[in-house]
C-alpha positions in Angstrom: 309.8 105.8 172.9 311.6 106.7 169.7 315.3 105.9 169.5 317.8 107.1 167.0 320.4 104.6 166.3 323.5 105.6 164.4 326.0 103.2 162.7 328.7 103.3 160.1 331.5 105.2 161.8 335.0 104.1 162.1 338.5 104.9 160.8 338.8 106.5 157.4 341.7 107.6 155.4 342.1 111.1 154.0 340.5 111.2 150.6 338.4 108.1 151.4 334.8 107.7 152.1 332.4 106.5 154.8 328.7 106.2 155.0 326.7 106.8 158.2 323.2 105.5 158.8 320.6 106.5 161.4 317.5 104.5 162.0 314.5 106.0 163.8 313.4 103.0 165.8 309.8 102.8 166.9 308.8 106.1 165.1 305.5 106.0 163.3 306.3 106.1 159.6 304.0 108.9 158.8 305.6 111.0 161.5 309.1 110.1 160.3 308.2 111.2 156.8 307.3 114.7 158.0 310.4 115.3 160.1 313.5 117.1 159.1 316.4 114.9 160.0 319.8 116.3 160.8 323.4 115.2 161.2 325.6 117.0 163.7 329.4 116.6 164.4 331.2 117.2 167.6 334.9 117.5 166.9 337.4 117.1 169.7 337.4 120.1 172.0 334.6 121.8 170.0 330.9 122.3 170.3 328.4 120.2 168.4 327.7 121.7 165.0 325.3 121.1 162.2 326.7 119.2 159.2 323.7 118.5 157.0 319.9 118.3 157.1 317.1 116.9 154.9 313.4 117.8 155.1 310.5 115.5 154.5 310.4 117.0 151.0 314.0 116.0 150.6 315.3 119.5 150.6 318.9 119.4 151.8 321.2 121.8 153.4 324.9 121.5 154.2 327.5 123.2 156.3 330.0 125.1 154.1 333.0 122.9 155.0 331.2 119.7 153.7 329.4 121.1 150.6 330.3 119.1 147.6 331.8 116.3 149.7 329.0 115.0 151.8 325.5 113.9 150.7 322.5 113.4 153.0 319.6 111.2 151.9 316.7 109.4 153.5 314.8 106.2 152.9 311.4 106.7 154.4 310.3 103.2 154.1 313.2 102.1 156.3 313.0 105.3 158.5 316.7 105.8 157.9 318.8 108.8 157.1 322.2 108.5 155.6 325.3 110.6 155.4 327.7 109.7 152.6 331.0 111.3 153.3 333.5 111.5 150.4 336.9 113.1 150.1 337.4 112.8 153.8 339.7 115.2 155.6 341.3 114.9 159.1 339.0 117.9 160.1 336.0 115.6 159.6 337.0 113.7 162.7 334.5 113.7 165.5 331.4 112.1 166.9 328.5 112.3 164.5 325.0 112.5 165.9 321.6 112.0 164.3 318.9 114.5 165.4 315.3 115.6 164.9 313.2 118.1 166.7 309.7 117.7 167.9 307.7 120.6 169.4 310.9 122.3 170.6 312.5 119.2 172.0 315.7 117.9 170.4 316.2 114.1 170.2 319.6 112.6 169.7 321.2 109.3 168.9 324.1 108.0 170.9 326.6 109.1 168.3 329.1 107.3 166.1 332.8 108.0 166.1 334.5 109.0 162.8 338.3 109.3 162.8 340.1 110.4 159.6 343.8 109.9 159.3 345.9 112.0 157.0 
């Protein structure tokens, strides 16, 4: 069974940077290459919301509040998607989840906590 394993969260300072990683363990490489991979964030007391996505063709999309600060990328050989977060703000605090969808079913990682101090 495919598992999404996130890493790279932690404590960041306002204006600083963090990079998150998500490995799609046990996913067939050809399948991974075709999947749109997503990052979501669940801020304290709020619903989970999309942050960024990247298609198999590396077309990217970002939430308005992270445009120009966050960059999503992927390394298909490593079956890994990254989220580079620059110019961090306290509002970026939350649990970040990696996600992909397969025939209407959403698959999620366990999440990684990001806390940004002002």
